[in-house]
KEZALO-473398 format. One record per atom (N, C-alpha, C, O, CB): residue in one letter; x, y, z. Coordinates in pm, whole numbers, padded with zeros to 5 digits, always signed. Glycine has a CB too. Layout:
<pts>
aXYZ/...
</pts>
This chain:
<pts>
x+02246-04762-00832/x+02341-04834-00750/x+02420-04736-00665/x+02478-04640-00717/x+02435-04919-00838/x+02424-04758-00535/x+02494-04669-00445/x+02644-04697-00448/x+02688-04812-00456/x+02441-04684-00303/x+02721-04589-00442/x+02867-04599-00450/x+02935-04561-00318/x+03058-04558-00311/x+02919-04511-00561/x+02857-04531-00214/x+02911-04484-00087/x+02989-04354-00103/x+03087-04331-00033/x+02999-04590-00025/x+02945-04271-00194/x+03001-04139-00217/x+02881-04046-00214/x+02806-04038-00311/x+03084-04129-00354/x+02863-03975-00104/x+02740-03899-00083/x+02712-03801-00196/x+02596-03784-00236/x+02748-03823+00048/x+02815-03736-00249/x+02794-03639-00356/x+02734-03706-00479/x+02636-03657-00536/x+02927-03571-00392/x+02793-03817-00520/x+02746-03889-00639/x+02612-03957-00612/x+02522-03950-00696/x+02851-03993-00683/x+02599-04021-00498/x+02477-04094-00467/x+02354-04003-00465/x+02249-04040-00519/x+02491-04164-00333/x+02365-03886-00404/x+02252-03793-00397/x+02215-03745-00537/x+02097-03743-00573/x+02285-03673-00306/x+02314-03708-00614/x+02288-03660-00751/x+02224-03768-00836/x+02127-03741-00908/x+02419-03612-00817/x+02276-03890-00831/x+02221-04000-00910/x+02077-04030-00870/x+01991-04049-00956/x+02308-04126-00894/x+02050-04034-00740/x+01914-04063-00694/x+01817-03952-00734/x+01702-03980-00766/x+01912-04082-00541/x+01862-03829-00733/x+01777-03719-00779/x+01742-03737-00927/x+01627-03721-00967/x+01846-03582-00757/x+01842-03770-01006/x+01820-03789-01150/x+01728-03908-01174/x+01634-03899-01253/x+01954-03811-01223/x+01753-04020-01106/x+01671-04140-01123/x+01526-04117-01086/x+01435-04171-01151/x+01727-04254-01040/x+01502-04036-00984/x+01365-04013-00939/x+01300-03892-01004/x+01183-03864-00981/x+01363-03997-00789/x+01377-03819-01085/x+01323-03700-01150/x+01300-03586-01051/x+01214-03501-01074/x+01194-03733-01220/x+01376-03584-00943/x+01359-03484-00838/x+01468-03378-00851/x+01584-03411-00876/x+01364-03550-00696/x+01431-03254-00835/x+01529-03146-00838/x+01593-03131-00701/x+01542-03183-00601/x+01465-03012-00883/x+01704-03058-00697/x+01768-03032-00569/x+01675-02952-00478/x+01672-02975-00357/x+01901-02955-00589/x+01600-02860-00534/x+01505-02781-00456/x+01396-02870-00396/x+01357-02851-00281/x+01442-02671-00543/x+01346-02965-00474/x+01244-03056-00424/x+01300-03144-00312/x+01233-03169-00212/x+01189-03144-00537/x+01424-03191-00329/x+01487-03271-00226/x+01503-03190-00098/x+01473-03239+00011/x+01624-03323-00274/x+01549-03068-00112/x+01567-02981+00005/x+01435-02961+00079/x+01431-02969+00201/x+01624-02844-00038/x+01329-02937+00005/x+01198-02919+00067/x+01154-03046+00138/x+01100-03041+00249/x+01094-02878-00039/x+01177-03159+00075/x+01134-03288+00131/x+01207-03320+00262/x+01147-03374+00354/x+01159-03400+00030/x+01336-03286+00271/x+01412-03315+00393/x+01421-03193+00485/x+01495-03193+00583/x+01553-03364+00357/x+01345-03090+00452/x+01333-02970+00535/x+01467-02900+00560/x+01507-02874+00673/x+01270-03005+00667/x+01535-02872+00449/x+01659-02796+00455/x+01657-02698+00338/x+01554-02682+00273/x+01785-02889+00450/x+01769-02634+00310/x+01773-02534+00204/x+01834-02591+00076/x+01912-02686+00079/x+01853-02412+00250/x+01797-02531-00035/x+01854-02571-00164/x+02005-02550-00169/x+02077-02636-00218/x+01787-02493-00278/x+02055-02436-00118/x+02201-02418-00121/x+02275-02525-00040/x+02386-02564-00077/x+02236-02280-00067/x+02216-02571+00068/x+02280-02676+00149/x+02290-02805+00069/x+02394-02870+00068/x+02201-02700+00281/x+02181-02843+00002/x+02182-02965-00082/x+02286-02948-00193/x+02360-03042-00223/x+02041-02993-00143/x+02292-02831-00252/x+02389-02806-00358/x+02531-02820-00308/x+02616-02876-00378/x+02368-02668-00416/x+02560-02770-00186/x+02695-02783-00131/x+02732-02929-00109/x+02847-02968-00131/x+02707-02707+00002/x+02636-03011-00067/x+02662-03153-00048/x+02694-03218-00181/x+02793-03290-00193/x+02540-03223+00018/x+02610-03192-00282/x+02629-03253-00414/x+02759-03206-00479/x+02828-03284-00544/x+02509-03221-00504/x+02791-03079-00461/x+02911-03024-00524/x+03038-03061-00448/x+03149-03036-00496/x+02899-02872-00534/x+03024-03121-00330/x+03140-03162-00253/x+03209-03047-00182/x+03326-03058-00145/x+03237-03231-00341/x+03137-02937-00162/x+03197-02821-00097/x+03168-02818+00053/x+03195-02718+00120/x+03147-02693-00161/x+03113-02926+00105/x+03079-02931+00247/x+03159-03045+00310/x+03147-03160+00270/x+02926-02951+00268/x+03239-03010+00410/x+03318-03113+00478/x+03228-03199+00565/x+03125-03152+00614/x+03429-03048+00563/x+03266-03324+00585/x+03185-03417+00663/x+03156-03365+00802/x+03046-03385+00853/x+03253-03551+00671/x+03253-03300+00867/x+03230-03252+01001/x+03131-03135+01003/x+03078-03100+01109/x+03361-03210+01065/x+03104-03074+00887/x+03009-02963+00879/x+02866-03010+00854/x+02773-02930+00864/x+03051-02868+00770/x+02847-03136+00821/x+02715-03183+00781/x+02609-03159+00887/x+02492-03140+00853/x+02720-03328+00747/x+02645-03161+01013/x+02547-03143+01119/x+02553-03006+01182/x+02489-02983+01285/x+02566-03248+01224/x+02628-02912+01123/x+02641-02780+01184/x+02583-02670+01098/x+02588-02554+01138/x+02784-02751+01214/x+02531-02702+00983/x+02474-02602+00894/x+02339-02557+00949/x+02260-02640+00995/x+02458-02658+00749/x+02312-02428+00945/x+02186-02375+00997/x+02065-02434+00923/x+01956-02442+00979/x+02184-02222+00985/x+02084-02475+00798/x+01974-02532+00723/x+01960-02682+00737/x+01869-02742+00682/x+01990-02499+00581/x+02051-02742+00813/x+02051-02887+00828/x+01936-02933+00915/x+01910-02875+01020/x+02182-02935+00886/x+01866-03038+00871/x+01755-03088+00953/x+01801-03167+01074/x+01718-03210+01155/x+01664-03175+00870/x+01932-03189+01089/x+01983-03275+01196/x+02032-03199+01316/x+02091-03259+01407/x+02093-03360+01144/x+02011-03067+01321/x+02057-02994+01440/x+01940-02955+01525/x+01958-02892+01630/x+02137-02869+01402/
</pts>
């Protein structure tokens, strides 16, 4: 169930699907540290599209 909290939602979906953060990063073509920063809540929303590893730039 999605909670509209990106940190929690990503972590829960990874657990539910049995996917690691590294696998998720590979699947969305970004880096593992970037996925970890999102899940850990250490990335501000305005930074989501400015990370060098982000697939959206």
